[in-house]
N, C-alpha and C positions, 0 to 999 in steps of 0.2 A: 422560413425554416421548414424543412420537410419533416414528415413524421419519423423517418428513419434517423435523421440527425437528432431529433428530440429524444428518441429512445436511446440512441447511442450516447447521448450526453450524460446519461445516468452511469455509464461504465466507469469513468474516473472516480466518481464518488464511491462506487462499490469497491474499487481497488483500494482507495484510501481507507475505507472502513476495514478491509481485510488486513491492511498494514497496521492499523491501530490495534486490531485483535492480536496480531503477533507480538506487538509491544506489551500489551497487557498480560500475555502469557508469561513473559519474562519476569515482570514484577509480581505476578501472582505466585510464582514459584520462589521468589526471593524470601518470603516469610517462612518457607518450609525448609530452609537450609540447602536448597538445591541450586543456589545461585553460584555460577562459576564464571570465570573470565571467558571461557570458550563460548558459553551461551551469550554473554554480553557482546562479544565481538561478532558472533554470528548474527545477532539481532541488528547490530550496527551496519553490517554489510547488507543485510536484507533491506534495511531502511534506505541506504544509498542507492541500491539497485532499484528498489520499489518506487522511490520518488522519481528516478529517471524514467522508468517505464510509464508511470502515470503521466508525466509531462509529455512524453512522446505520443501516448495514446490520445491525450486531449488535443495535441496539435494535429494529429491525423483526422480526428473527428471535426475539428474546426475548419480544416481545409476541404472538407466535403462540399460539393456544390449545393 
């Protein structure tokens, strides 16, 4: 495994951490009465797109020589 591939292997983990942070923002605001269906749907769409992006990124990294 090359150094570049090792360093790039961190990227999907960072993307997943950012996605968790977005999810926590939703539930952090829930207690303040700012929880709306629009925010809930937006977070769901963000999760669907984000998970796909993380999967594609990790596949590209694994395919590196």
